[in-house]
N, C-alpha and C positions, 0 to 999 in steps of 0.2 A: 091616575095611577099613584097611589101613595108610596113615597120613598120609606124603605125598611129602616128603621132606627134601632132595632132589636137584634140584627143578625150581622155577622162579620164574614167577608169572602174568603178565599183561599189566599189572596194577596195580602191579607192583613199580617202585621207582624208585632211582636211585643218587646219592650225595651224597658230598663230601669228609668224612671224620671220622665220628665217632659222635654220636648224637643222643639226646635224652631221649624216652622211649617214650611217655608219655602225650600229648606235643605231637604224636606222629604218630598215634597210635591214636583219639583223641578218643572213648573209650569205645565204639567199636565193636567192640572184641575185648579180650580179656585179654593177647592173644599179639602179639608182634612179632618178625618174623625179621631178624636182622643176618647179612649174608653177605659174605664177601670172599674174595679168591683171594691165594695167596702162591706165588711161584716159587722153587722149591728147585733150586739149581744143582748141577752134578756133584760139586763139593768140599765142599758145605755139609753133608752128612749125616756124622755121626761113625760110624765102623765099629762096628755092633752096639749102636747107641744110638738110641732115638727122641727128636725134639725134644720140649721142654717148653713146653705152651702155657699162659699164664696170663691169666685174664679177671677184671678188677675190674668190679663192677656196684653200682649204687645199690639195686638190689632188683627184685622180692622172690624170685623163683626163675629158673633158668635151665638148660637142656639144652644140650649141646655135641655138635656132629656134624662129623667131618672125612671128606671124600670119602664122604658118605652113611653113615658108621658112627658108632653112638652111642658117646660116651667119657663118659656120666655126667650127673648132675644134681647142683645144689647149691641151697640155699635159705637166706634169712635168717630172722631171728626178729622177735618183737614189738618188743623192746627196741632191737635193731639190725639194720634190714632189709637192710644192706649184705652183700655176700657176694663171694666170690673163688673161682674154679675154678682149680686147678692139677694138671696132670697130663700124663703122656707120651702123645703121639699119633703114630700111624703116619703118616709121609708118603713119597713118593716123588719122584723127580727130575722136574721139570716143574711144571706147575700143579697146586695143591692147593687144594680148596674147604673153606673153614671157615663153617659155619653155626651160629649161635647162637639158640635160641628163648628169648626172654625173656618171662617171665609175671608179671602183676600179681595179687597174690593179697588186697589189702586191709591191707596192713603199711604204716604205722600206720594205725589207722581213727579216731583220737580227736586232739584236740589243736587249738591255733591253726593255721588255713589248712593242714591236713594234705593237702588236695588239692593243695597246690603244691609238696609234697615231690617230690624227683627219683625216678625209677623208670627202670631200664633200664641198659644196657651203655653206661656213660660211659668205660670206659677206666682205666688203659691196657690195652690188649691186646698182649702180647709173646710172642714165639717164642724160646726159648733152647736152650742146649745145641747150638749150631750151630758148625761150624768158623769160621764167619765173624763169631761172636759173638751178640749179641741183636738181634733184629729188632722194632722197634717198629711195629705195624700199625695203631695208633689213627689215624692222620692219612691213611691212604691210602683209595682209593675204597671204600665199602661200599654194598650194595644192600639195601634195606628192603622188607619186605612185611608188611602188616597181616593179621593173623588167619591161621588155618588153611584149607587147602584143603577139608576137610570142613565148614568153616562156610560157605564160599561155595557148596558144593554143596547145603547145607541138609539135611545127613545126619541131623539131629535131628528133622526133619520126617517126616510119614508119606509125603508125595509124593516129597521127597528122597531118603529111604532106599530107595526103590524103584527109583531112576534110576541106581544104580550096582551093579556087580557084587560081592558079597561073598565073601571067602573063609572058610576054616575058623577055629576059634578061634584067636587069636593068642598064646596064654599070656602069657608075662611081657613080651612085645615092647612097647617104650615107644611112645607116640604113635600108639595103635590105636583106631579106633572098633569098636564091638561092638553088635549088635543082637539082641533075642529077643523072641518074643511070650509072654504069660503070660494066664492067665485071673484074673479078680479072686476073692479069697477070698470065701467064702460069709458072709453075715451083714451087719451094719453096723458092725462093730467098726473103729476107726481102723487104717489100713494104712501100713506104713512099709517101706522096702528097707534090707536088712542089707547094707552095703559094706565090713564089717570085713576083708575079704580083699583088698580092692583098694588102690591106691596112693594117686594123686591124680588128679582130674579133675572132669568134669561129667556129670551125667545127665538125660535127658529121658524123661517118659512121654507117649505120644501127642501129641508135640509140645510138651507143656507142660514147661518148664525146673524140674525139681525142686531144681536147686542145684548147688553145687560141693561136692565131697567131698575129705576129706584124712585117710586113716587114720594120723593122727600121734600118737604117744606122746611126751608130756612127760618131760624128764629130771628126775632127783631121785628122792626117796622121800617116804613118809608120815611116818614116825617115831613118837614117842609122841604121846599125846593127853590134855591135861588142860585143862578149861575155866577153871581158876583163873587170876586175873591179867588182864592186858589182852589184848584180841582182837588179833591180827594174820593177814595173809592166809596164812601158812604153818601156821597152827595147826590141828590136827585135821583134816588132808587124808585122804581115804579115796579107794578104787579107784586107787591109784598103780600105774603099769604098763598100765592100760587105755587104750584109745583115747579121746582127747578127744571124738569123735564117730563114731557107727557106724550109727545108724539115722536114716533121713530119710524124713519124712512124705510120703506121696502121698495127696491128697485123694480121697476116694471120688467126687467130682463129676468127676473126670477119667478114671474108669474105666468100662468096658463089662463086660458079663458075660464076654465072651472076646475073644480076639485083640488084646489090649493090647501096644502098641508100646514096648519099652524101648531106648533108646539111650544107651550109655556112652562118654564119651571118656576113655580111661585113658592118662594122661601118663607114668607111670613104668613100669607093668607090675603086673599083680595077678593073683589067682588067680579067675577067673570062676565055678569050681565053688562058691566060697563065697558068691557072691550068692544072697540068698534073700528073700523075703516074710515079713513078721511081722505080726501083728495083736495088739491090746491090748485086753483087757476092761475097760471103765470100770465 
């Protein structure tokens, strides 16, 4: 089920300028849509050159869509959650729709009053490489929508997942919901889902929220290892280049012998063929 990036629900509202994300979502969702329209005149577009869109965000990650087409995603880090999107986008004469999906992922998650740190697209948002110069879109009217359509429909629940029509596997398409049914592995060993082939998102089993996943590989290397001297966090690292987290525990109490519902919300796009169940002998 592909998330709709081109329509707004009745709960959407419009304000002048950009707003801080958490003040809008109030923990109802990780996601907030920022949507605005820009009018491109007959003489605005340079011959053979697409405009350049620049978006500054306080964090933590965002995806950019123009006229319903995805133009990529960017994310911040633990030390600096702020991020910038900078890319060429295809536009046409007349009205063009810019949609930015901002996501809060818990960066930072420690420190004094970290809950008061800003999140979301606070600007500026500019459109450059136009014959008329640079357009600052930060202070014009923006429409906001809290959460995703799939969340509103309850696609992660057994009832909600049965209420919509699902298409075939979406491959690497971003912002797509996937569902599958599986049988519980035999025995009583702990069960986990291997999500190493996927990108970033959330997953549910029989309506229970397993958690958020992100197949992220840290930068840097392991280097040599010597236990002599003072300890520091960079010392004797191992498994460099591996995913920071790959397996996600599914409690046996959530499972039935057969017909278990797995729902995956994939934000970036991933390889569904690589998702599998694993058990661990204790």
